[in-house]
Biopython code that builds the backbone (N, CA, C, O; Angstrom):
import numpy as np
from Bio.PDB.StructureBuilder import StructureBuilder

atoms = [
    (1, "MET", "N", (-0.199, -12.257, 21.425)),
    (1, "MET", "CA", (-0.898, -12.841, 20.632)),
    (1, "MET", "C", (-1.524, -11.502, 19.784)),
    (1, "MET", "O", (-1.521, -11.561, 18.555)),
    (2, "GLY", "N", (-1.973, -10.493, 20.355)),
    (2, "GLY", "CA", (-2.612, -9.427, 19.638)),
    (2, "GLY", "C", (-1.472, -8.931, 18.460)),
    (2, "GLY", "O", (-1.860, -8.752, 17.305)),
    (3, "TYR", "N", (-0.286, -8.759, 18.768)),
    (3, "TYR", "CA", (0.699, -8.343, 17.584)),
    (3, "TYR", "C", (0.758, -9.296, 16.615)),
    (3, "TYR", "O", (0.942, -8.915, 15.459)),
    (4, "LYS", "N", (0.625, -10.598, 16.872)),
    (4, "LYS", "CA", (0.710, -11.589, 15.691)),
    (4, "LYS", "C", (-0.578, -11.386, 14.757)),
    (4, "LYS", "O", (-0.528, -11.427, 13.527)),
    (5, "ILE", "N", (-1.650, -11.179, 15.453)),
    (5, "ILE", "CA", (-2.829, -11.135, 14.657)),
    (5, "ILE", "C", (-2.868, -9.837, 13.746)),
    (5, "ILE", "O", (-3.192, -9.838, 12.559)),
    (6, "PHE", "N", (-2.503, -8.771, 14.461)),
    (6, "PHE", "CA", (-2.210, -7.488, 13.968)),
    (6, "PHE", "C", (-1.181, -7.541, 12.626)),
    (6, "PHE", "O", (-1.418, -6.999, 11.547)),
    (7, "SER", "N", (-0.117, -8.240, 12.929)),
    (7, "SER", "CA", (0.896, -8.400, 11.860)),
    (7, "SER", "C", (0.384, -9.162, 10.641)),
    (7, "SER", "O", (0.807, -8.935, 9.507)),
    (8, "ILE", "N", (-0.641, -10.169, 10.954)),
    (8, "ILE", "CA", (-1.094, -10.965, 9.640)),
    (8, "ILE", "C", (-1.971, -10.355, 8.891)),
    (8, "ILE", "O", (-2.127, -10.636, 7.703)),
    (9, "ILE", "N", (-2.762, -9.280, 9.637)),
    (9, "ILE", "CA", (-3.726, -8.463, 9.058)),
    (9, "ILE", "C", (-3.132, -7.592, 8.167)),
    (9, "ILE", "O", (-3.717, -7.312, 7.121)),
    (10, "PHE", "N", (-1.905, -7.061, 8.471)),
    (10, "PHE", "CA", (-1.261, -6.079, 7.642)),
    (10, "PHE", "C", (-0.323, -6.819, 6.779)),
    (10, "PHE", "O", (-0.058, -6.253, 5.719)),
    (11, "ILE", "N", (0.137, -7.751, 6.956)),
    (11, "ILE", "CA", (0.536, -8.608, 5.836)),
    (11, "ILE", "C", (-0.262, -8.822, 4.797)),
    (11, "ILE", "O", (0.183, -8.602, 3.671)),
    (12, "LEU", "N", (-1.427, -9.233, 4.951)),
    (12, "LEU", "CA", (-2.612, -9.352, 4.023)),
    (12, "LEU", "C", (-2.992, -8.189, 3.363)),
    (12, "LEU", "O", (-3.322, -8.208, 2.177)),
    (13, "CYS", "N", (-2.972, -7.172, 4.039)),
    (13, "CYS", "CA", (-3.112, -5.770, 3.445)),
    (13, "CYS", "C", (-2.184, -5.364, 2.568)),
    (13, "CYS", "O", (-2.541, -4.661, 1.623)),
    (14, "GLY", "N", (-0.978, -5.696, 2.709)),
    (14, "GLY", "CA", (0.171, -5.304, 1.757)),
    (14, "GLY", "C", (0.083, -6.485, 0.531)),
    (14, "GLY", "O", (0.635, -6.191, -0.529)),
    (15, "LEU", "N", (-0.399, -7.435, 0.607)),
    (15, "LEU", "CA", (-0.460, -8.472, -0.369)),
    (15, "LEU", "C", (-1.537, -7.852, -1.313)),
    (15, "LEU", "O", (-1.303, -7.728, -2.516)),
    (16, "PHE", "N", (-2.731, -7.461, -0.749)),
    (16, "PHE", "CA", (-3.781, -6.986, -1.241)),
    (16, "PHE", "C", (-3.290, -5.867, -2.293)),
    (16, "PHE", "O", (-3.472, -5.952, -3.507)),
    (17, "VAL", "N", (-2.570, -4.692, -1.566)),
    (17, "VAL", "CA", (-2.086, -3.540, -2.236)),
    (17, "VAL", "C", (-1.287, -4.058, -3.445)),
    (17, "VAL", "O", (-1.635, -3.570, -4.520)),
    (18, "MET", "N", (-0.339, -4.901, -3.474)),
    (18, "MET", "CA", (0.321, -5.578, -4.549)),
    (18, "MET", "C", (-0.314, -6.002, -5.510)),
    (18, "MET", "O", (-0.098, -5.656, -6.672)),
    (19, "TRP", "N", (-1.460, -7.068, -5.033)),
    (19, "TRP", "CA", (-2.402, -7.572, -6.087)),
    (19, "TRP", "C", (-3.157, -6.480, -7.069)),
    (19, "TRP", "O", (-3.418, -6.617, -8.264)),
    (20, "PHE", "N", (-3.446, -5.289, -6.157)),
    (20, "PHE", "CA", (-4.375, -4.146, -6.751)),
    (20, "PHE", "C", (-3.427, -3.556, -7.824)),
    (20, "PHE", "O", (-3.840, -3.230, -8.937)),
    (21, "SER", "N", (-2.145, -3.436, -7.440)),
    (21, "SER", "CA", (-1.192, -2.666, -8.397)),
    (21, "SER", "C", (-0.987, -3.518, -9.635)),
    (21, "SER", "O", (-0.587, -2.931, -10.640)),
    (22, "ILE", "N", (-1.170, -4.595, -9.686)),
    (22, "ILE", "CA", (-0.896, -5.428, -10.781)),
    (22, "ILE", "C", (-2.083, -5.791, -11.694)),
    (22, "ILE", "O", (-2.040, -5.797, -12.924)),
    (23, "PHE", "N", (-3.176, -6.100, -10.905)),
    (23, "PHE", "CA", (-4.349, -6.305, -11.691)),
    (23, "PHE", "C", (-5.429, -5.303, -11.530)),
    (23, "PHE", "O", (-6.535, -5.654, -11.943)),
    (24, "GLY", "N", (-5.331, -4.245, -11.064)),
    (24, "GLY", "CA", (-6.390, -3.077, -10.870)),
    (24, "GLY", "C", (-6.478, -2.407, -12.198)),
    (24, "GLY", "O", (-5.547, -2.322, -13.000)),
    (25, "LYS", "N", (-7.631, -1.959, -12.350)),
    (25, "LYS", "CA", (-7.990, -1.027, -13.537)),
    (25, "LYS", "C", (-7.269, 0.312, -13.536)),
    (25, "LYS", "O", (-7.035, 0.834, -12.445)),
    (26, "LYS", "N", (-6.911, 0.890, -14.611)),
    (26, "LYS", "CA", (-6.311, 2.273, -14.507)),
    (26, "LYS", "C", (-7.188, 3.257, -13.784)),
    (26, "LYS", "O", (-6.715, 4.042, -12.962)),
    (27, "LYS", "N", (-8.463, 3.218, -14.089)),
    (27, "LYS", "CA", (-9.448, 4.054, -13.315)),
    (27, "LYS", "C", (-9.501, 4.018, -11.826)),
    (27, "LYS", "O", (-9.568, 5.014, -11.106)),
    (28, "GLY", "N", (-9.461, 2.609, -11.380)),
    (28, "GLY", "CA", (-9.543, 2.404, -10.032)),
    (28, "GLY", "C", (-8.102, 2.788, -9.358)),
    (28, "GLY", "O", (-8.108, 3.261, -8.221)),
    (29, "ILE", "N", (-7.061, 2.619, -9.942)),
    (29, "ILE", "CA", (-5.763, 3.161, -9.495)),
    (29, "ILE", "C", (-5.772, 4.728, -9.288)),
    (29, "ILE", "O", (-5.384, 5.294, -8.266)),
    (30, "LYS", "N", (-6.240, 5.296, -10.338)),
    (30, "LYS", "CA", (-6.271, 6.852, -10.519)),
    (30, "LYS", "C", (-7.230, 7.414, -9.476)),
    (30, "LYS", "O", (-7.078, 8.575, -9.096)),
    (31, "GLU", "N", (-8.032, 6.790, -9.083)),
    (31, "GLU", "CA", (-9.100, 7.381, -8.102)),
    (31, "GLU", "C", (-9.069, 6.754, -6.814)),
    (31, "GLU", "O", (-10.127, 6.563, -6.216)),
    (32, "ILE", "N", (-7.802, 6.362, -6.250)),
    (32, "ILE", "CA", (-7.532, 5.823, -4.785)),
    (32, "ILE", "C", (-7.575, 6.824, -4.033)),
    (32, "ILE", "O", (-7.029, 7.868, -4.391)),
    (33, "GLY", "N", (-8.258, 6.724, -2.782)),
    (33, "GLY", "CA", (-8.026, 7.505, -1.603)),
    (33, "GLY", "C", (-8.700, 8.871, -1.756)),
    (33, "GLY", "O", (-9.081, 9.326, -2.835)),
    (34, "THR", "N", (-8.809, 9.475, -0.582)),
    (34, "THR", "CA", (-9.247, 10.991, -0.358)),
    (34, "THR", "C", (-8.359, 11.533, 0.589)),
    (34, "THR", "O", (-8.058, 10.921, 1.614)),
    (35, "PRO", "N", (-7.924, 12.645, 0.307)),
    (35, "PRO", "CA", (-6.840, 13.372, 1.321)),
    (35, "PRO", "C", (-7.719, 13.751, 2.755)),
    (35, "PRO", "O", (-8.904, 14.086, 2.751)),
    (36, "THR", "N", (-6.967, 13.636, 3.823)),
    (36, "THR", "CA", (-7.774, 14.225, 5.091)),
    (36, "THR", "C", (-6.918, 15.396, 5.697)),
    (36, "THR", "O", (-7.470, 16.223, 6.422)),
    (37, "ASN", "N", (-5.706, 15.469, 5.437)),
    (37, "ASN", "CA", (-5.012, 16.550, 6.079)),
    (37, "ASN", "C", (-3.994, 17.153, 4.883)),
    (37, "ASN", "O", (-3.983, 16.737, 3.725)),
    (38, "PHE", "N", (-3.195, 18.157, 5.385)),
    (38, "PHE", "CA", (-2.410, 18.832, 4.287)),
    (38, "PHE", "C", (-1.385, 17.842, 3.738)),
    (38, "PHE", "O", (-1.140, 17.909, 2.533)),
    (39, "ILE", "N", (-0.822, 17.024, 4.411)),
    (39, "ILE", "CA", (0.409, 16.259, 3.874)),
    (39, "ILE", "C", (-0.319, 15.147, 3.096)),
    (39, "ILE", "O", (0.412, 14.583, 2.282)),
    (40, "ASP", "N", (-1.365, 14.779, 3.144)),
    (40, "ASP", "CA", (-2.181, 13.910, 2.214)),
    (40, "ASP", "C", (-2.535, 14.726, 0.987)),
    (40, "ASP", "O", (-2.660, 14.126, -0.080)),
    (41, "VAL", "N", (-2.699, 15.980, 1.037)),
    (41, "VAL", "CA", (-3.211, 16.783, -0.143)),
    (41, "VAL", "C", (-2.081, 17.019, -1.014)),
    (41, "VAL", "O", (-2.240, 17.192, -2.222)),
    (42, "ILE", "N", (-0.600, 17.039, -0.283)),
    (42, "ILE", "CA", (0.363, 17.200, -1.180)),
    (42, "ILE", "C", (0.751, 16.024, -1.685)),
    (42, "ILE", "O", (1.027, 16.024, -2.885)),
    (43, "LEU", "N", (0.856, 14.899, -1.019)),
    (43, "LEU", "CA", (1.059, 13.333, -1.559)),
    (43, "LEU", "C", (0.052, 13.004, -2.847)),
    (43, "LEU", "O", (0.408, 12.469, -3.897)),
    (44, "MET", "N", (-1.151, 13.407, -2.544)),
    (44, "MET", "CA", (-2.182, 13.024, -3.675)),
    (44, "MET", "C", (-2.062, 13.646, -4.762)),
    (44, "MET", "O", (-2.393, 13.100, -5.814)),
    (45, "MET", "N", (-1.522, 15.026, -4.726)),
    (45, "MET", "CA", (-1.150, 16.044, -5.913)),
    (45, "MET", "C", (-0.001, 15.450, -6.496)),
    (45, "MET", "O", (-0.044, 15.482, -7.726)),
    (46, "ILE", "N", (0.964, 14.942, -6.039)),
    (46, "ILE", "CA", (2.138, 14.250, -6.635)),
    (46, "ILE", "C", (1.523, 12.910, -7.097)),
    (46, "ILE", "O", (1.821, 12.568, -8.242)),
    (47, "TYR", "N", (0.837, 12.226, -6.497)),
    (47, "TYR", "CA", (0.389, 10.959, -6.857)),
    (47, "TYR", "C", (-0.475, 11.186, -8.274)),
    (47, "TYR", "O", (-0.250, 10.393, -9.189)),
    (48, "LYS", "N", (-1.347, 12.129, -8.452)),
    (48, "LYS", "CA", (-2.253, 12.393, -9.483)),
    (48, "LYS", "C", (-1.376, 12.825, -10.682)),
    (48, "LYS", "O", (-1.701, 12.461, -11.812)),
    (49, "LEU", "N", (-0.375, 13.520, -10.501)),
    (49, "LEU", "CA", (0.497, 14.064, -11.665)),
    (49, "LEU", "C", (1.431, 12.983, -12.344)),
    (49, "LEU", "O", (2.020, 13.179, -13.407)),
    (50, "LEU", "N", (1.495, 11.860, -11.629)),
    (50, "LEU", "CA", (2.390, 10.738, -12.242)),
    (50, "LEU", "C", (1.627, 9.851, -13.024)),
    (50, "LEU", "O", (0.505, 9.477, -12.684)),
    (51, "PRO", "N", (2.236, 9.472, -14.140)),
    (51, "PRO", "CA", (1.769, 8.398, -15.150)),
    (51, "PRO", "C", (1.190, 7.171, -14.477)),
    (51, "PRO", "O", (1.580, 6.920, -13.337)),
    (52, "SER", "N", (0.372, 6.443, -15.011)),
    (52, "SER", "CA", (-0.308, 5.315, -14.288)),
    (52, "SER", "C", (0.775, 4.208, -14.282)),
    (52, "SER", "O", (0.639, 3.468, -13.308)),
    (53, "ASN", "N", (1.689, 3.921, -14.995)),
    (53, "ASN", "CA", (2.660, 2.849, -14.936)),
    (53, "ASN", "C", (3.499, 3.163, -13.611)),
    (53, "ASN", "O", (3.812, 2.212, -12.895)),
    (54, "ILE", "N", (3.890, 4.523, -13.244)),
    (54, "ILE", "CA", (4.779, 4.809, -12.136)),
    (54, "ILE", "C", (3.841, 4.787, -11.023)),
    (54, "ILE", "O", (4.352, 4.593, -9.921)),
    (55, "ARG", "N", (2.564, 4.944, -11.071)),
    (55, "ARG", "CA", (1.706, 4.681, -9.782)),
    (55, "ARG", "C", (1.604, 3.259, -9.442)),
    (55, "ARG", "O", (1.634, 2.878, -8.271)),
    (56, "LYS", "N", (1.467, 2.357, -10.578)),
    (56, "LYS", "CA", (1.409, 0.925, -10.202)),
    (56, "LYS", "C", (2.924, 0.511, -9.542)),
    (56, "LYS", "O", (3.055, -0.334, -8.656)),
    (57, "ILE", "N", (3.834, 1.139, -10.043)),
    (57, "ILE", "CA", (5.138, 0.609, -9.434)),
    (57, "ILE", "C", (5.171, 1.101, -8.008)),
    (57, "ILE", "O", (5.578, 0.313, -7.155)),
    (58, "LEU", "N", (4.789, 2.314, -7.649)),
    (58, "LEU", "CA", (4.859, 2.905, -6.275)),
    (58, "LEU", "C", (3.832, 2.162, -5.411)),
    (58, "LEU", "O", (4.120, 1.964, -4.230)),
    (59, "LEU", "N", (2.583, 1.705, -5.929)),
    (59, "LEU", "CA", (1.706, 0.821, -4.946)),
    (59, "LEU", "C", (2.323, -0.406, -4.730)),
    (59, "LEU", "O", (2.295, -0.861, -3.587)),
    (60, "PHE", "N", (2.995, -1.159, -5.810)),
    (60, "PHE", "CA", (3.531, -2.361, -5.395)),
    (60, "PHE", "C", (4.889, -2.360, -4.596)),
    (60, "PHE", "O", (5.229, -3.384, -4.002)),
    (61, "ALA", "N", (5.631, -1.281, -4.576)),
    (61, "ALA", "CA", (6.526, -0.982, -3.658)),
    (61, "ALA", "C", (6.030, -0.811, -2.391)),
    (61, "ALA", "O", (6.564, -1.372, -1.434)),
    (62, "MET", "N", (4.932, -0.001, -2.254)),
    (62, "MET", "CA", (4.403, 0.184, -0.897)),
    (62, "MET", "C", (3.608, -0.968, -0.423)),
    (62, "MET", "O", (3.362, -1.009, 0.782)),
    (63, "GLY", "N", (3.182, -1.886, -1.173)),
    (63, "GLY", "CA", (2.666, -3.298, -0.672)),
    (63, "GLY", "C", (3.676, -4.124, -0.126)),
    (63, "GLY", "O", (3.534, -4.835, 0.868)),
    (64, "LEU", "N", (4.872, -3.989, -0.922)),
    (64, "LEU", "CA", (5.778, -4.998, -0.605)),
    (64, "LEU", "C", (6.475, -4.407, 0.652)),
    (64, "LEU", "O", (6.750, -5.239, 1.516)),
    (65, "ALA", "N", (6.777, -3.229, 0.883)),
    (65, "ALA", "CA", (7.214, -2.795, 2.087)),
    (65, "ALA", "C", (6.328, -3.064, 3.305)),
    (65, "ALA", "O", (6.829, -3.356, 4.391)),
    (66, "ILE", "N", (5.052, -2.966, 3.124)),
    (66, "ILE", "CA", (4.403, -3.341, 4.079)),
    (66, "ILE", "C", (4.300, -4.761, 4.594)),
    (66, "ILE", "O", (4.218, -5.086, 5.779)),
    (67, "SER", "N", (4.313, -5.502, 3.618)),
    (67, "SER", "CA", (4.393, -7.015, 3.583)),
    (67, "SER", "C", (5.681, -7.424, 4.464)),
    (67, "SER", "O", (5.625, -8.099, 5.492)),
    (68, "ILE", "N", (6.838, -6.901, 3.885)),
    (68, "ILE", "CA", (8.004, -7.348, 4.367)),
    (68, "ILE", "C", (8.284, -6.749, 5.830)),
    (68, "ILE", "O", (8.856, -7.437, 6.675)),
    (69, "GLY", "N", (7.901, -5.569, 6.068)),
    (69, "GLY", "CA", (7.976, -5.034, 7.473)),
    (69, "GLY", "C", (7.246, -5.688, 8.483)),
    (69, "GLY", "O", (7.761, -5.825, 9.592)),
    (70, "PHE", "N", (5.946, -6.172, 8.211)),
    (70, "PHE", "CA", (5.013, -6.887, 8.999)),
    (70, "PHE", "C", (5.358, -8.299, 9.180)),
    (70, "PHE", "O", (4.944, -8.899, 10.171)),
    (71, "THR", "N", (6.103, -8.888, 8.277)),
    (71, "THR", "CA", (6.460, -10.245, 8.166)),
    (71, "THR", "C", (7.740, -10.322, 9.256)),
    (71, "THR", "O", (7.913, -11.271, 10.022)),
    (72, "TYR", "N", (8.522, -9.242, 9.181)),
    (72, "TYR", "CA", (9.717, -9.176, 9.988)),
    (72, "TYR", "C", (9.267, -9.075, 11.593)),
    (72, "TYR", "O", (9.846, -9.652, 12.513)),
    (73, "ILE", "N", (8.232, -8.305, 11.702)),
    (73, "ILE", "CA", (7.696, -8.143, 13.098)),
    (73, "ILE", "C", (7.102, -9.230, 13.481)),
    (73, "ILE", "O", (7.186, -9.500, 14.680)),
    (74, "PHE", "N", (6.364, -10.129, 12.611)),
    (74, "PHE", "CA", (5.857, -11.230, 13.091)),
    (74, "PHE", "C", (6.740, -12.526, 13.448)),
    (74, "PHE", "O", (6.419, -13.431, 14.217)),
    (75, "PHE", "N", (7.901, -12.406, 12.724)),
    (75, "PHE", "CA", (8.650, -13.459, 12.902)),
    (75, "PHE", "C", (9.667, -13.022, 14.300)),
    (75, "PHE", "O", (10.144, -13.847, 15.078)),
    (76, "LYS", "N", (9.793, -11.995, 14.357)),
    (76, "LYS", "CA", (10.492, -11.356, 15.633)),
    (76, "LYS", "C", (9.818, -11.521, 16.778)),
    (76, "LYS", "O", (10.479, -11.710, 17.799)),
    (77, "LEU", "N", (8.631, -11.493, 16.837)),
    (77, "LEU", "CA", (7.774, -12.026, 17.867)),
    (77, "LEU", "C", (7.703, -13.427, 18.202)),
    (77, "LEU", "O", (7.449, -13.893, 19.313)),
    (78, "TRP", "N", (7.950, -14.051, 17.142)),
    (78, "TRP", "CA", (7.682, -15.622, 17.321)),
    (78, "TRP", "C", (8.429, -16.310, 18.588)),
    (78, "TRP", "O", (8.285, -17.512, 18.811)),
]
sb = StructureBuilder()
sb.init_structure("model")
sb.init_model(0)
sb.init_chain("A")
sb.init_seg("    ")
for serial, (resi, resn, name, xyz) in enumerate(atoms, 1):
    if name == "N":
        sb.init_residue(resn, " ", resi, " ")
    sb.init_atom(name, np.array(xyz, "f"), 0.0, 1.0, " ", f" {name:<3s}", serial, name[0])
structure = sb.get_structure()
């Protein structure tokens, strides 16, 4: 039961990330997140160097991957 609720929460998070990538303002997308370790710093540097259209595509792909992955987990546990 716990895995199902966990999966539903992350499916909704993935859908929110996809919604934000489509309807979010450029300023909001540019200022997303703060790095907490060395790998995050490197990823944020790469993210900051990309144009906003590429950032939106990456955010949409990440949200889609999260939603599909957790939907698979949800139905696998059904």
